[in-house]
Biopython code that builds the backbone (N, CA, C, O; Angstrom):
import numpy as np
from Bio.PDB.StructureBuilder import StructureBuilder

atoms = [
    (1, "MET", "N", (-5.278, -1.048, 13.620)),
    (1, "MET", "CA", (-6.235, -0.012, 13.945)),
    (1, "MET", "C", (-6.116, 0.355, 15.419)),
    (1, "MET", "O", (-6.271, 1.516, 15.798)),
    (2, "ASN", "N", (-5.842, -0.642, 16.236)),
    (2, "ASN", "CA", (-5.637, -0.365, 17.652)),
    (2, "ASN", "C", (-4.455, 0.583, 17.838)),
    (2, "ASN", "O", (-4.504, 1.485, 18.674)),
    (3, "TRP", "N", (-3.400, 0.377, 17.061)),
    (3, "TRP", "CA", (-2.229, 1.249, 17.151)),
    (3, "TRP", "C", (-2.617, 2.684, 16.825)),
    (3, "TRP", "O", (-2.180, 3.608, 17.511)),
    (4, "PHE", "N", (-3.435, 2.889, 15.783)),
    (4, "PHE", "CA", (-3.866, 4.241, 15.430)),
    (4, "PHE", "C", (-4.633, 4.878, 16.586)),
    (4, "PHE", "O", (-4.434, 6.050, 16.905)),
    (5, "ASP", "N", (-5.511, 4.094, 17.208)),
    (5, "ASP", "CA", (-6.349, 4.611, 18.295)),
    (5, "ASP", "C", (-5.571, 4.899, 19.575)),
    (5, "ASP", "O", (-5.973, 5.755, 20.363)),
    (6, "THR", "N", (-4.468, 4.196, 19.787)),
    (6, "THR", "CA", (-3.757, 4.337, 21.056)),
    (6, "THR", "C", (-2.439, 5.101, 20.949)),
    (6, "THR", "O", (-1.724, 5.237, 21.942)),
    (7, "THR", "N", (-2.116, 5.591, 19.782)),
    (7, "THR", "CA", (-0.885, 6.358, 19.599)),
    (7, "THR", "C", (-1.212, 7.842, 19.663)),
    (7, "THR", "O", (-2.002, 8.348, 18.867)),
    (8, "ASP", "N", (-0.604, 8.528, 20.608)),
    (8, "ASP", "CA", (-0.944, 9.928, 20.870)),
    (8, "ASP", "C", (-0.740, 10.858, 19.680)),
    (8, "ASP", "O", (-1.516, 11.794, 19.493)),
    (9, "ASN", "N", (0.291, 10.615, 18.874)),
    (9, "ASN", "CA", (0.545, 11.546, 17.770)),
    (9, "ASN", "C", (-0.314, 11.280, 16.534)),
    (9, "ASN", "O", (-0.222, 12.030, 15.561)),
    (10, "VAL", "N", (-1.146, 10.237, 16.543)),
    (10, "VAL", "CA", (-2.097, 10.017, 15.447)),
    (10, "VAL", "C", (-3.324, 10.886, 15.719)),
    (10, "VAL", "O", (-4.027, 10.703, 16.713)),
    (11, "ILE", "N", (-3.562, 11.824, 14.824)),
    (11, "ILE", "CA", (-4.664, 12.786, 14.982)),
    (11, "ILE", "C", (-5.969, 12.203, 14.459)),
    (11, "ILE", "O", (-7.017, 12.335, 15.090)),
    (12, "ALA", "N", (-5.894, 11.554, 13.291)),
    (12, "ALA", "CA", (-7.085, 10.979, 12.664)),
    (12, "ALA", "C", (-6.652, 9.864, 11.724)),
    (12, "ALA", "O", (-5.519, 9.841, 11.244)),
    (13, "TRP", "N", (-7.572, 8.942, 11.469)),
    (13, "TRP", "CA", (-7.291, 7.888, 10.499)),
    (13, "TRP", "C", (-8.594, 7.434, 9.855)),
    (13, "TRP", "O", (-9.676, 7.563, 10.428)),
    (14, "SER", "N", (-8.457, 6.905, 8.659)),
    (14, "SER", "CA", (-9.611, 6.358, 7.946)),
    (14, "SER", "C", (-9.175, 5.090, 7.233)),
    (14, "SER", "O", (-7.988, 4.867, 6.998)),
    (15, "SER", "N", (-10.154, 4.266, 6.893)),
    (15, "SER", "CA", (-9.874, 2.986, 6.243)),
    (15, "SER", "C", (-10.610, 2.901, 4.913)),
    (15, "SER", "O", (-11.833, 3.028, 4.856)),
    (16, "GLU", "N", (-9.855, 2.687, 3.852)),
    (16, "GLU", "CA", (-10.379, 2.476, 2.499)),
    (16, "GLU", "C", (-11.350, 3.562, 2.055)),
    (16, "GLU", "O", (-12.370, 3.263, 1.435)),
    (17, "GLU", "N", (-11.043, 4.822, 2.367)),
    (17, "GLU", "CA", (-11.887, 5.935, 1.960)),
    (17, "GLU", "C", (-11.308, 6.733, 0.797)),
    (17, "GLU", "O", (-12.019, 7.524, 0.177)),
    (18, "VAL", "N", (-10.036, 6.536, 0.497)),
    (18, "VAL", "CA", (-9.389, 7.246, -0.602)),
    (18, "VAL", "C", (-9.389, 6.343, -1.822)),
    (18, "VAL", "O", (-9.145, 5.141, -1.719)),
    (19, "ILE", "N", (-9.665, 6.929, -2.978)),
    (19, "ILE", "CA", (-9.675, 6.176, -4.236)),
    (19, "ILE", "C", (-8.498, 6.647, -5.096)),
    (19, "ILE", "O", (-8.365, 7.835, -5.392)),
    (20, "VAL", "N", (-7.658, 5.702, -5.487)),
    (20, "VAL", "CA", (-6.522, 5.987, -6.369)),
    (20, "VAL", "C", (-6.798, 5.282, -7.701)),
    (20, "VAL", "O", (-6.839, 4.052, -7.751)),
    (21, "PRO", "N", (-6.987, 6.048, -8.773)),
    (21, "PRO", "CA", (-7.199, 5.399, -10.074)),
    (21, "PRO", "C", (-5.901, 4.810, -10.618)),
    (21, "PRO", "O", (-4.819, 5.362, -10.419)),
    (22, "TYR", "N", (-6.033, 3.680, -11.309)),
    (22, "TYR", "CA", (-4.868, 3.055, -11.943)),
    (22, "TYR", "C", (-5.352, 2.233, -13.135)),
    (22, "TYR", "O", (-6.549, 1.991, -13.287)),
    (23, "ARG", "N", (-4.421, 1.812, -13.971)),
    (23, "ARG", "CA", (-4.736, 0.951, -15.112)),
    (23, "ARG", "C", (-4.251, -0.458, -14.824)),
    (23, "ARG", "O", (-3.122, -0.665, -14.378)),
    (24, "ASP", "N", (-5.120, -1.419, -15.086)),
    (24, "ASP", "CA", (-4.739, -2.822, -14.951)),
    (24, "ASP", "C", (-3.640, -3.086, -15.987)),
    (24, "ASP", "O", (-3.873, -2.909, -17.183)),
    (25, "PRO", "N", (-2.444, -3.509, -15.546)),
    (25, "PRO", "CA", (-1.341, -3.684, -16.498)),
    (25, "PRO", "C", (-1.546, -4.845, -17.471)),
    (25, "PRO", "O", (-0.839, -4.947, -18.474)),
    (26, "PHE", "N", (-2.499, -5.711, -17.183)),
    (26, "PHE", "CA", (-2.727, -6.869, -18.048)),
    (26, "PHE", "C", (-3.846, -6.630, -19.059)),
    (26, "PHE", "O", (-3.791, -7.130, -20.183)),
    (27, "THR", "N", (-4.865, -5.861, -18.654)),
    (27, "THR", "CA", (-5.996, -5.624, -19.552)),
    (27, "THR", "C", (-6.047, -4.194, -20.081)),
    (27, "THR", "O", (-6.718, -3.923, -21.077)),
    (28, "GLY", "N", (-5.344, -3.281, -19.419)),
    (28, "GLY", "CA", (-5.376, -1.878, -19.810)),
    (28, "GLY", "C", (-6.626, -1.140, -19.326)),
    (28, "GLY", "O", (-6.794, 0.047, -19.607)),
    (29, "ARG", "N", (-7.491, -1.832, -18.610)),
    (29, "ARG", "CA", (-8.736, -1.216, -18.138)),
    (29, "ARG", "C", (-8.498, -0.306, -16.938)),
    (29, "ARG", "O", (-7.625, -0.562, -16.109)),
    (30, "ALA", "N", (-9.282, 0.749, -16.862)),
    (30, "ALA", "CA", (-9.224, 1.663, -15.718)),
    (30, "ALA", "C", (-9.783, 0.940, -14.496)),
    (30, "ALA", "O", (-10.818, 0.278, -14.575)),
    (31, "ARG", "N", (-9.103, 1.070, -13.390)),
    (31, "ARG", "CA", (-9.505, 0.434, -12.132)),
    (31, "ARG", "C", (-9.406, 1.456, -11.007)),
    (31, "ARG", "O", (-8.869, 2.550, -11.180)),
    (32, "ARG", "N", (-9.940, 1.069, -9.849)),
    (32, "ARG", "CA", (-9.853, 1.911, -8.665)),
    (32, "ARG", "C", (-9.202, 1.113, -7.541)),
    (32, "ARG", "O", (-9.540, -0.043, -7.289)),
    (33, "TYR", "N", (-8.264, 1.765, -6.882)),
    (33, "TYR", "CA", (-7.523, 1.161, -5.780)),
    (33, "TYR", "C", (-7.914, 1.895, -4.498)),
    (33, "TYR", "O", (-7.895, 3.125, -4.448)),
    (34, "PHE", "N", (-8.266, 1.136, -3.468)),
    (34, "PHE", "CA", (-8.643, 1.677, -2.170)),
    (34, "PHE", "C", (-7.561, 1.290, -1.160)),
    (34, "PHE", "O", (-7.626, 0.201, -0.590)),
    (35, "PRO", "N", (-6.567, 2.155, -0.922)),
    (35, "PRO", "CA", (-5.524, 1.826, 0.054)),
    (35, "PRO", "C", (-6.139, 1.552, 1.433)),
    (35, "PRO", "O", (-7.205, 2.070, 1.766)),
    (36, "ASP", "N", (-5.460, 0.746, 2.208)),
    (36, "ASP", "CA", (-6.014, 0.313, 3.487)),
    (36, "ASP", "C", (-6.271, 1.452, 4.460)),
    (36, "ASP", "O", (-7.332, 1.506, 5.081)),
    (37, "PHE", "N", (-5.312, 2.365, 4.600)),
    (37, "PHE", "CA", (-5.466, 3.427, 5.596)),
    (37, "PHE", "C", (-4.861, 4.738, 5.114)),
    (37, "PHE", "O", (-3.929, 4.760, 4.309)),
    (38, "VAL", "N", (-5.413, 5.818, 5.625)),
    (38, "VAL", "CA", (-4.783, 7.136, 5.543)),
    (38, "VAL", "C", (-4.812, 7.678, 6.962)),
    (38, "VAL", "O", (-5.862, 7.739, 7.601)),
    (39, "ILE", "N", (-3.637, 8.069, 7.442)),
    (39, "ILE", "CA", (-3.573, 8.626, 8.794)),
    (39, "ILE", "C", (-2.975, 10.027, 8.749)),
    (39, "ILE", "O", (-2.143, 10.337, 7.896)),
    (40, "ARG", "N", (-3.405, 10.849, 9.663)),
    (40, "ARG", "CA", (-2.798, 12.166, 9.878)),
    (40, "ARG", "C", (-2.147, 12.091, 11.245)),
    (40, "ARG", "O", (-2.764, 11.690, 12.232)),
    (41, "MET", "N", (-0.882, 12.488, 11.275)),
    (41, "MET", "CA", (-0.171, 12.399, 12.550)),
    (41, "MET", "C", (0.732, 13.609, 12.753)),
    (41, "MET", "O", (1.182, 14.245, 11.800)),
    (42, "ARG", "N", (0.976, 13.901, 14.006)),
    (42, "ARG", "CA", (1.872, 14.990, 14.372)),
    (42, "ARG", "C", (3.276, 14.412, 14.528)),
    (42, "ARG", "O", (3.516, 13.517, 15.338)),
    (43, "ARG", "N", (4.190, 14.951, 13.731)),
    (43, "ARG", "CA", (5.579, 14.503, 13.794)),
    (43, "ARG", "C", (6.274, 15.092, 15.023)),
    (43, "ARG", "O", (5.711, 15.938, 15.718)),
    (44, "GLY", "N", (7.487, 14.641, 15.280)),
    (44, "GLY", "CA", (8.263, 15.137, 16.415)),
    (44, "GLY", "C", (8.518, 16.634, 16.370)),
    (44, "GLY", "O", (8.644, 17.281, 17.410)),
    (45, "ASP", "N", (8.594, 17.191, 15.147)),
    (45, "ASP", "CA", (8.840, 18.634, 15.007)),
    (45, "ASP", "C", (7.543, 19.449, 15.069)),
    (45, "ASP", "O", (7.563, 20.666, 14.881)),
    (46, "GLY", "N", (6.407, 18.769, 15.337)),
    (46, "GLY", "CA", (5.125, 19.457, 15.466)),
    (46, "GLY", "C", (4.334, 19.584, 14.177)),
    (46, "GLY", "O", (3.155, 19.937, 14.210)),
    (47, "LYS", "N", (4.959, 19.303, 13.044)),
    (47, "LYS", "CA", (4.259, 19.398, 11.764)),
    (47, "LYS", "C", (3.314, 18.217, 11.591)),
    (47, "LYS", "O", (3.545, 17.130, 12.120)),
    (48, "ILE", "N", (2.241, 18.456, 10.836)),
    (48, "ILE", "CA", (1.267, 17.406, 10.548)),
    (48, "ILE", "C", (1.701, 16.685, 9.280)),
    (48, "ILE", "O", (2.044, 17.319, 8.282)),
    (49, "GLN", "N", (1.684, 15.359, 9.326)),
    (49, "GLN", "CA", (2.050, 14.526, 8.184)),
    (49, "GLN", "C", (0.887, 13.596, 7.873)),
    (49, "GLN", "O", (0.276, 13.023, 8.776)),
    (50, "THR", "N", (0.586, 13.451, 6.585)),
    (50, "THR", "CA", (-0.424, 12.498, 6.148)),
    (50, "THR", "C", (0.290, 11.317, 5.511)),
    (50, "THR", "O", (1.176, 11.488, 4.674)),
    (51, "VAL", "N", (-0.108, 10.111, 5.921)),
    (51, "VAL", "CA", (0.533, 8.890, 5.430)),
    (51, "VAL", "C", (-0.544, 7.946, 4.904)),
    (51, "VAL", "O", (-1.508, 7.636, 5.605)),
    (52, "MET", "N", (-0.372, 7.495, 3.673)),
    (52, "MET", "CA", (-1.231, 6.459, 3.091)),
    (52, "MET", "C", (-0.526, 5.129, 3.331)),
    (52, "MET", "O", (0.662, 4.987, 3.041)),
    (53, "ILE", "N", (-1.263, 4.160, 3.860)),
    (53, "ILE", "CA", (-0.665, 2.886, 4.244)),
    (53, "ILE", "C", (-1.383, 1.728, 3.558)),
    (53, "ILE", "O", (-2.612, 1.653, 3.557)),
    (54, "GLU", "N", (-0.599, 0.835, 2.978)),
    (54, "GLU", "CA", (-1.109, -0.419, 2.442)),
    (54, "GLU", "C", (-0.527, -1.533, 3.307)),
    (54, "GLU", "O", (0.674, -1.543, 3.578)),
    (55, "VAL", "N", (-1.361, -2.459, 3.736)),
    (55, "VAL", "CA", (-0.907, -3.591, 4.540)),
    (55, "VAL", "C", (-0.941, -4.843, 3.659)),
    (55, "VAL", "O", (-1.976, -5.184, 3.087)),
    (56, "LYS", "N", (0.197, -5.513, 3.559)),
    (56, "LYS", "CA", (0.324, -6.713, 2.727)),
    (56, "LYS", "C", (1.233, -7.733, 3.400)),
    (56, "LYS", "O", (2.102, -7.357, 4.186)),
    (57, "PRO", "N", (1.047, -9.006, 3.107)),
    (57, "PRO", "CA", (2.039, -9.997, 3.547)),
    (57, "PRO", "C", (3.386, -9.672, 2.899)),
    (57, "PRO", "O", (3.435, -9.266, 1.738)),
    (58, "ASP", "N", (4.447, -9.845, 3.628)),
    (58, "ASP", "CA", (5.770, -9.498, 3.119)),
    (58, "ASP", "C", (6.063, -10.146, 1.767)),
    (58, "ASP", "O", (6.679, -9.525, 0.901)),
    (59, "GLY", "N", (5.629, -11.374, 1.585)),
    (59, "GLY", "CA", (5.887, -12.089, 0.336)),
    (59, "GLY", "C", (5.264, -11.444, -0.891)),
    (59, "GLY", "O", (5.702, -11.710, -2.010)),
    (60, "GLN", "N", (4.257, -10.606, -0.709)),
    (60, "GLN", "CA", (3.609, -9.936, -1.842)),
    (60, "GLN", "C", (4.215, -8.569, -2.143)),
    (60, "GLN", "O", (3.724, -7.856, -3.019)),
    (61, "THR", "N", (5.278, -8.194, -1.427)),
    (61, "THR", "CA", (5.864, -6.872, -1.631)),
    (61, "THR", "C", (7.068, -6.871, -2.564)),
    (61, "THR", "O", (7.718, -5.842, -2.750)),
    (62, "ARG", "N", (7.358, -8.020, -3.146)),
    (62, "ARG", "CA", (8.470, -8.120, -4.106)),
    (62, "ARG", "C", (8.094, -9.123, -5.192)),
    (62, "ARG", "O", (7.231, -9.978, -4.995)),
    (63, "PRO", "N", (8.756, -9.001, -6.339)),
    (63, "PRO", "CA", (8.393, -9.902, -7.442)),
    (63, "PRO", "C", (8.698, -11.357, -7.110)),
    (63, "PRO", "O", (9.643, -11.651, -6.378)),
    (64, "PRO", "N", (7.891, -12.265, -7.653)),
    (64, "PRO", "CA", (8.166, -13.690, -7.420)),
    (64, "PRO", "C", (9.447, -14.113, -8.132)),
    (64, "PRO", "O", (9.831, -13.537, -9.149)),
    (65, "LYS", "N", (10.092, -15.121, -7.581)),
    (65, "LYS", "CA", (11.295, -15.656, -8.217)),
    (65, "LYS", "C", (10.900, -16.351, -9.508)),
    (65, "LYS", "O", (9.916, -17.089, -9.553)),
    (66, "THR", "N", (11.679, -16.106, -10.563)),
    (66, "THR", "CA", (11.406, -16.721, -11.851)),
    (66, "THR", "C", (11.498, -18.238, -11.751)),
    (66, "THR", "O", (12.423, -18.783, -11.149)),
    (67, "GLN", "N", (10.519, -18.906, -12.355)),
    (67, "GLN", "CA", (10.485, -20.364, -12.343)),
    (67, "GLN", "C", (10.431, -20.888, -13.769)),
    (67, "GLN", "O", (9.856, -20.258, -14.657)),
    (68, "LYS", "N", (11.035, -22.043, -13.972)),
    (68, "LYS", "CA", (10.975, -22.675, -15.289)),
    (68, "LYS", "C", (9.576, -23.198, -15.568)),
    (68, "LYS", "O", (9.051, -23.032, -16.669)),
    (69, "ASN", "N", (8.978, -23.826, -14.572)),
    (69, "ASN", "CA", (7.627, -24.373, -14.730)),
    (69, "ASN", "C", (6.601, -23.294, -14.428)),
    (69, "ASN", "O", (6.609, -22.704, -13.348)),
    (70, "ARG", "N", (5.736, -23.042, -15.368)),
    (70, "ARG", "CA", (4.706, -22.008, -15.216)),
    (70, "ARG", "C", (3.466, -22.612, -14.557)),
    (70, "ARG", "O", (2.448, -22.833, -15.213)),
    (71, "THR", "N", (3.561, -22.871, -13.274)),
    (71, "THR", "CA", (2.437, -23.444, -12.539)),
    (71, "THR", "C", (1.356, -22.383, -12.333)),
    (71, "THR", "O", (1.606, -21.188, -12.494)),
    (72, "LYS", "N", (0.163, -22.832, -11.977)),
    (72, "LYS", "CA", (-0.926, -21.896, -11.689)),
    (72, "LYS", "C", (-0.527, -20.962, -10.552)),
    (72, "LYS", "O", (-0.809, -19.764, -10.593)),
    (73, "ARG", "N", (0.120, -21.511, -9.554)),
    (73, "ARG", "CA", (0.540, -20.695, -8.417)),
    (73, "ARG", "C", (1.507, -19.611, -8.864)),
    (73, "ARG", "O", (1.369, -18.454, -8.468)),
    (74, "TYR", "N", (2.485, -19.974, -9.687)),
    (74, "TYR", "CA", (3.464, -18.998, -10.162)),
    (74, "TYR", "C", (2.781, -17.915, -11.003)),
    (74, "TYR", "O", (3.062, -16.729, -10.832)),
    (75, "ILE", "N", (1.902, -18.312, -11.893)),
    (75, "ILE", "CA", (1.186, -17.345, -12.740)),
    (75, "ILE", "C", (0.365, -16.398, -11.863)),
    (75, "ILE", "O", (0.318, -15.196, -12.126)),
    (76, "ASN", "N", (-0.276, -16.925, -10.836)),
    (76, "ASN", "CA", (-1.040, -16.091, -9.913)),
    (76, "ASN", "C", (-0.138, -15.104, -9.168)),
    (76, "ASN", "O", (-0.509, -13.946, -8.974)),
    (77, "GLU", "N", (1.037, -15.560, -8.754)),
    (77, "GLU", "CA", (1.990, -14.682, -8.069)),
    (77, "GLU", "C", (2.460, -13.563, -8.996)),
    (77, "GLU", "O", (2.579, -12.416, -8.565)),
    (78, "VAL", "N", (2.726, -13.876, -10.249)),
    (78, "VAL", "CA", (3.151, -12.864, -11.228)),
    (78, "VAL", "C", (2.034, -11.853, -11.444)),
    (78, "VAL", "O", (2.278, -10.647, -11.482)),
    (79, "TYR", "N", (0.810, -12.348, -11.585)),
    (79, "TYR", "CA", (-0.345, -11.469, -11.774)),
    (79, "TYR", "C", (-0.527, -10.552, -10.555)),
    (79, "TYR", "O", (-0.699, -9.343, -10.707)),
    (80, "THR", "N", (-0.490, -11.126, -9.361)),
    (80, "THR", "CA", (-0.663, -10.343, -8.131)),
    (80, "THR", "C", (0.417, -9.285, -8.008)),
    (80, "THR", "O", (0.128, -8.139, -7.664)),
    (81, "TRP", "N", (1.658, -9.658, -8.288)),
    (81, "TRP", "CA", (2.764, -8.705, -8.218)),
    (81, "TRP", "C", (2.555, -7.576, -9.233)),
    (81, "TRP", "O", (2.753, -6.408, -8.899)),
    (82, "GLY", "N", (2.165, -7.903, -10.447)),
    (82, "GLY", "CA", (1.955, -6.882, -11.474)),
    (82, "GLY", "C", (0.878, -5.879, -11.080)),
    (82, "GLY", "O", (1.051, -4.672, -11.249)),
    (83, "ILE", "N", (-0.221, -6.379, -10.561)),
    (83, "ILE", "CA", (-1.308, -5.505, -10.113)),
    (83, "ILE", "C", (-0.837, -4.635, -8.953)),
    (83, "ILE", "O", (-0.999, -3.415, -8.978)),
    (84, "ASN", "N", (-0.251, -5.269, -7.934)),
    (84, "ASN", "CA", (0.200, -4.513, -6.756)),
    (84, "ASN", "C", (1.229, -3.453, -7.122)),
    (84, "ASN", "O", (1.143, -2.317, -6.657)),
    (85, "LYS", "N", (2.199, -3.816, -7.949)),
    (85, "LYS", "CA", (3.236, -2.869, -8.356)),
    (85, "LYS", "C", (2.609, -1.653, -9.026)),
    (85, "LYS", "O", (3.000, -0.519, -8.749)),
    (86, "ASN", "N", (1.653, -1.883, -9.893)),
    (86, "ASN", "CA", (0.989, -0.785, -10.593)),
    (86, "ASN", "C", (0.193, 0.088, -9.617)),
    (86, "ASN", "O", (0.251, 1.315, -9.692)),
    (87, "LYS", "N", (-0.540, -0.535, -8.714)),
    (87, "LYS", "CA", (-1.300, 0.215, -7.706)),
    (87, "LYS", "C", (-0.372, 1.108, -6.883)),
    (87, "LYS", "O", (-0.661, 2.283, -6.656)),
    (88, "TRP", "N", (0.737, 0.537, -6.446)),
    (88, "TRP", "CA", (1.649, 1.266, -5.572)),
    (88, "TRP", "C", (2.346, 2.405, -6.305)),
    (88, "TRP", "O", (2.602, 3.451, -5.709)),
    (89, "GLU", "N", (2.656, 2.221, -7.579)),
    (89, "GLU", "CA", (3.239, 3.321, -8.363)),
    (89, "GLU", "C", (2.257, 4.481, -8.437)),
    (89, "GLU", "O", (2.639, 5.639, -8.269)),
    (90, "GLN", "N", (0.987, 4.166, -8.690)),
    (90, "GLN", "CA", (-0.027, 5.219, -8.768)),
    (90, "GLN", "C", (-0.275, 5.852, -7.396)),
    (90, "GLN", "O", (-0.510, 7.057, -7.303)),
    (91, "ALA", "N", (-0.224, 5.051, -6.343)),
    (91, "ALA", "CA", (-0.396, 5.593, -4.991)),
    (91, "ALA", "C", (0.742, 6.557, -4.653)),
    (91, "ALA", "O", (0.510, 7.596, -4.035)),
    (92, "ARG", "N", (1.961, 6.220, -5.053)),
    (92, "ARG", "CA", (3.097, 7.118, -4.791)),
    (92, "ARG", "C", (2.924, 8.441, -5.535)),
    (92, "ARG", "O", (3.210, 9.503, -4.981)),
    (93, "LEU", "N", (2.462, 8.388, -6.778)),
    (93, "LEU", "CA", (2.212, 9.618, -7.534)),
    (93, "LEU", "C", (1.095, 10.435, -6.893)),
    (93, "LEU", "O", (1.203, 11.655, -6.764)),
    (94, "TYR", "N", (0.029, 9.759, -6.497)),
    (94, "TYR", "CA", (-1.110, 10.403, -5.834)),
    (94, "TYR", "C", (-0.629, 11.123, -4.572)),
    (94, "TYR", "O", (-0.992, 12.274, -4.330)),
    (95, "CYS", "N", (0.186, 10.439, -3.775)),
    (95, "CYS", "CA", (0.690, 11.021, -2.531)),
    (95, "CYS", "C", (1.659, 12.175, -2.800)),
    (95, "CYS", "O", (1.611, 13.198, -2.117)),
    (96, "ALA", "N", (2.523, 12.016, -3.779)),
    (96, "ALA", "CA", (3.498, 13.063, -4.093)),
    (96, "ALA", "C", (2.799, 14.369, -4.459)),
    (96, "ALA", "O", (3.263, 15.446, -4.081)),
    (97, "LYS", "N", (1.695, 14.285, -5.186)),
    (97, "LYS", "CA", (0.940, 15.486, -5.570)),
    (97, "LYS", "C", (0.333, 16.193, -4.366)),
    (97, "LYS", "O", (0.021, 17.382, -4.439)),
    (98, "ARG", "N", (0.163, 15.481, -3.265)),
    (98, "ARG", "CA", (-0.483, 16.031, -2.073)),
    (98, "ARG", "C", (0.491, 16.241, -0.912)),
    (98, "ARG", "O", (0.092, 16.634, 0.184)),
    (99, "ASP", "N", (1.769, 15.974, -1.171)),
    (99, "ASP", "CA", (2.792, 16.045, -0.137)),
    (99, "ASP", "C", (2.501, 15.067, 1.003)),
    (99, "ASP", "O", (2.718, 15.379, 2.174)),
    (100, "TRP", "N", (2.010, 13.885, 0.645)),
    (100, "TRP", "CA", (1.773, 12.799, 1.581)),
    (100, "TRP", "C", (2.906, 11.792, 1.446)),
    (100, "TRP", "O", (3.731, 11.878, 0.537)),
    (101, "ASP", "N", (2.926, 10.855, 2.353)),
    (101, "ASP", "CA", (3.885, 9.757, 2.304)),
    (101, "ASP", "C", (3.111, 8.465, 2.019)),
    (101, "ASP", "O", (1.989, 8.299, 2.497)),
    (102, "PHE", "N", (3.700, 7.560, 1.251)),
    (102, "PHE", "CA", (3.088, 6.251, 1.001)),
    (102, "PHE", "C", (3.977, 5.185, 1.609)),
    (102, "PHE", "O", (5.185, 5.166, 1.372)),
    (103, "GLN", "N", (3.379, 4.292, 2.398)),
    (103, "GLN", "CA", (4.128, 3.229, 3.047)),
    (103, "GLN", "C", (3.402, 1.898, 2.887)),
    (103, "GLN", "O", (2.172, 1.835, 2.878)),
    (104, "ILE", "N", (4.189, 0.846, 2.764)),
    (104, "ILE", "CA", (3.647, -0.513, 2.755)),
    (104, "ILE", "C", (4.084, -1.158, 4.066)),
    (104, "ILE", "O", (5.275, -1.262, 4.358)),
    (105, "TRP", "N", (3.106, -1.587, 4.842)),
    (105, "TRP", "CA", (3.384, -2.248, 6.114)),
    (105, "TRP", "C", (3.183, -3.742, 5.948)),
    (105, "TRP", "O", (2.218, -4.184, 5.325)),
    (106, "THR", "N", (4.107, -4.522, 6.517)),
    (106, "THR", "CA", (4.025, -5.984, 6.480)),
    (106, "THR", "C", (4.082, -6.519, 7.909)),
    (106, "THR", "O", (4.245, -5.766, 8.869)),
    (107, "GLU", "N", (3.944, -7.832, 8.023)),
    (107, "GLU", "CA", (4.050, -8.447, 9.337)),
    (107, "GLU", "C", (5.420, -8.199, 9.958)),
    (107, "GLU", "O", (5.563, -8.211, 11.180)),
    (108, "LYS", "N", (6.426, -7.975, 9.118)),
    (108, "LYS", "CA", (7.776, -7.757, 9.634)),
    (108, "LYS", "C", (7.898, -6.397, 10.326)),
    (108, "LYS", "O", (8.433, -6.312, 11.432)),
    (109, "ASN", "N", (7.408, -5.338, 9.686)),
    (109, "ASN", "CA", (7.565, -4.023, 10.343)),
    (109, "ASN", "C", (6.417, -3.712, 11.310)),
    (109, "ASN", "O", (6.411, -2.663, 11.955)),
    (110, "MET", "N", (5.455, -4.619, 11.406)),
    (110, "MET", "CA", (4.378, -4.457, 12.392)),
    (110, "MET", "C", (4.652, -5.293, 13.633)),
    (110, "MET", "O", (3.852, -5.299, 14.568)),
    (111, "GLY", "N", (5.787, -6.002, 13.646)),
    (111, "GLY", "CA", (6.187, -6.765, 14.820)),
    (111, "GLY", "C", (5.510, -8.100, 14.997)),
    (111, "GLY", "O", (5.396, -8.584, 16.123)),
    (112, "PHE", "N", (5.045, -8.727, 13.889)),
    (112, "PHE", "CA", (4.373, -10.016, 13.981)),
    (112, "PHE", "C", (5.261, -11.193, 13.607)),
    (112, "PHE", "O", (4.774, -12.314, 13.456)),
    (113, "THR", "N", (6.557, -10.949, 13.457)),
    (113, "THR", "CA", (7.467, -12.068, 13.145)),
    (113, "THR", "C", (8.546, -12.173, 14.189)),
    (113, "THR", "O", (9.405, -13.050, 14.102)),
]
sb = StructureBuilder()
sb.init_structure("model")
sb.init_model(0)
sb.init_chain("A")
sb.init_seg("    ")
for serial, (resi, resn, name, xyz) in enumerate(atoms, 1):
    if name == "N":
        sb.init_residue(resn, " ", resi, " ")
    sb.init_atom(name, np.array(xyz, "f"), 0.0, 1.0, " ", f" {name:<3s}", serial, name[0])
structure = sb.get_structure()
């Protein structure tokens, strides 16, 4: 959030104000996803760009490695990945309809590693 406030080309930003509907891939129930941020920024060419941003630990941005033993931890990782993957697919569709960009930020691209 500090980066949004101190970066000159960021015009405006909001946190968890946009609602993206999605279906829970395990139960089929309708759910609502609140992405972490939406920012409006001026690009180098002067055009305004809107970017929806989700912040996640890097380990949650890819599927878990298949394991022979179905431990509680592994099952939780599979569940988390399934939910996140579905949310992000719907967020990309939501953004595409509005000519926005969708990005997932992790500790790696935020400079924390």
